[in-house]
N, C-alpha and C positions, 0 to 999 in steps of 0.2 A: 445379262451383262451389257454395259453401256455401249460397247462397240462391236457387239456380236455380229458376225458376217460382214464386218467392215475391213477395208484395206487402208492401212496408214503408212505414212512415210515420214522419217525424221532425218533431217540433216544435222551434221555434228553429233551423230548418235553413238559415237564410239566411247565417250566418257562423260563424266560430270552431269550437268543438267540434261544433256541430250540423251545419255544413257538412261537416266531416270524416266524421261518422257517415253522412250521406246518401251521400257518395261511396264510402265503404267498403261500404255496402249495395249500391250499384249495381255496383261492381267484382266483388262476389260473386254477381251475377246477378239481383238483385232489381229489380223495378219499384218506383220510389220516389215517394212523395208528399212534396214538400218544403214544409213548412208554416212560415210566419213571419208576424208582424204586419206586416212590411214587404214588400209584394208585389214590389218591385223587386229586393231581395236574393234572395228565394225564386226568382224567375224567372231570375235570373243563375245561381244554383247549378244549377237544373234544366237550363238551356241548356248549361252546362259539362259536366254529366253526359251529355247527349245528344251533344255534340260529341266526347266520348270513347268513344262507341259504346254507352252505357247507355240506359236508359229512365227518364224522370222527368217529372213534372208539378208545377208550383207551385200552392200554394193559400194564400190570405191568411186568417188567422184570429187573433183575440185569444183565447188559451186561458183567460182569466179570465171569459169569457162563455159560459155553457152552451150557448146556441143556436148559437154559432159552432163550438163543439167538435162538436156534433151534425152540423152542416153539413159539417165537415171529414171526419168518418167517412163520412157519406152520400156525399160526393164521391168518396172512395176506393172505396167499394163500387160506385158508379155507373160509375166510370172503369175499374176493374180487376176488379170482381166479388167481391173478398174482401179480407181483411186478415189477414196471417200474422204480421207483426212490427211493433212500434211502439217508438220510443224517445221518451220524454217528457223533453226537454232544455230546453225554454223556461224561462227563469228570469232572476233579476236579483239583484244583490248590494245591499248597503246602504252608506250613507256611514259613514265611521269617526267614531263619536260615542258617548259613554257612554250607557247606558240612561236615566239620569235626564234627559238633555238631548235624547233621541230624540222627535221629534214623533209622536203616535199615528198620524197619517196616513202617515208613512213606514213604520212597522211594518206597518200595514194593506196598503200597496202591495206589500211584499215577500211577505207571507203569502198575499195574493190571487193572485199569480202563481206563486210557488214551491210552494204547497201546494194551494190551491183549484184551480189550473190542472192540477196532476197528478191530483187527485181527479176532476175533470171528464173528463180525457182517459182515465184508466184505466176509468172507468165506461162510456164510449161504445166504447172499443176492445174491452173484454171482451165487450160485447153483440155486436159484429161477429164476434169470434172464436168465440163460442158457435155461430154459424152454420157455422163450419168444423169445429168439434169439436176445435180445437187452436189454439195460438198462443203467442207469446212477447212479453213487455213488458219493457223495461229503463227504469227511472227513473234520472235523473241526479241524485245528491245531491252531496256534496263532502266533502273531509276535514273541513270545518267541520261536517259532520253527525256526526262522531265525536269531535271535539275541542271544547274551549272556546276561543274567540277574543275577547278583550276588544275592545270598540269596535264589533262588528258583531252585536249581539244579534239583530236581526230576521233576518238571514241565517242565523246559527247555529241559531236556533229553527226556521226553515223547513226547513233541510237535515236536521236531526234528525227533523222531522216526516215528511219524505219516506221516511226509512228505516222509521219505524213503520208508515206506510201500506203500504209495499212488503211488509213481513213479514206484516201482517195479511191483505192481499188475496191474497198468495201462498198462504196456507194455505186461503183460501176457494176458490181457483180451480184448485189443482193437481189436484183430483179431476176437473175438466173438461178436463184435458190442456192447461191454459194455465199456462205458467211465467212467474213475475214475479220479477225480480231488480233490484239497484241497483248503480250504479257510483259511486265516490267519487273524482273526479279531484283531483289536487293542482294547484298553480299551473301553468297551461298557456299557451302562446304564442298567445293570442287577440289580436284587434286592440287590445283595451284594454291588454293587457300589452305589446304592441309599442310602444304610445304611451309607456308608462313607459320602456321600453328606450331609445327615441329621445330622450326629453325629460328623463329622470331616471335616467341610467346608474348612479348610486350606489345608488338604491333597487332597481334591477333586479339589480345584483350582490349586494345583500343578500338578495334572494329566492334567488338561486343558491346562496349560501354556506350557506343554511339547509336545503338539500336534499342528503342523502348522496350522491346520484348526481352532484351538481354542476351540474345544468342543469334547465331547465324542461321539461315535457313538450311534445311536438309534438301538435297536435290529432289527427293520424292515429293516434297511440299510444293515445289514448282511444278513437277510432273502432274500432280493431281488437279491443279488449276487448269493446265493445258488440256487434260483429259476432259474436264467439265466443259470447257469452251468447244472442244471438238465434238462433243456429244449433242444429242437432241435436247438435252436438259437446258442447253443454252440457245435454244432455237430462236429467241427474240433478241439475241445479242449481235449487233452489227457495228463494226468499226470501234469496238470498245477498247479502252486501254485499262487492263487489270493490273494493279500494282500489288506485288507480293514481297513486302520488305520489312515486316515486323514493326511497322509504325514509323519508319524513318521520315517519310515524306508527308506526314500529317501536317496540315497547315494550321 
């Protein structure tokens, strides 16, 4: 198995893409720490992994708080003795509103989670991986990190920033045998999107018609790419931006 005897951590692991990543890690043989600000959903995912024969534990943390991120990594080391792989997936989007009408506090909320949270996580995860002499981190950005999308300036800004952070820290840490890469998912069948599908079929179909492949991504399709980047199969990939969007951003 790709991650046999490895220890992996996933933030935002309680649902959607993060849940799929956690389960992909577990299926590949990793012991998984499922992190979410919602303890109930983190526990649910960890229990489902264990019920399927994998090994996982939940941990409640708000990644916008440095002390909770430190506690998250300490818990991982105390529980499993090391940290080999991490996926920084926790994030949020922003309401559709033009920049001139966007409250400053809304901008701050998105930047705090999507950028500051990734910064805190990378910082503590890298410290732990220095103890191993190796590791792999995958940061989740978005197609909004490489495109301009009117009406969601805070989200676009945050996801561009994640890519800049990823590239810079990848260059700092590759000499320490720690690989850091990013994944940019397109529109994915998360619980939020499923709500659109059920309550606003016309908008959902519009999403689909804008995708060359003709459908949205399944969360597992994102999880499989994260798994690849986390494994030794991607041993020569450093600071890469991998787009998983069904062809939307083809130039």
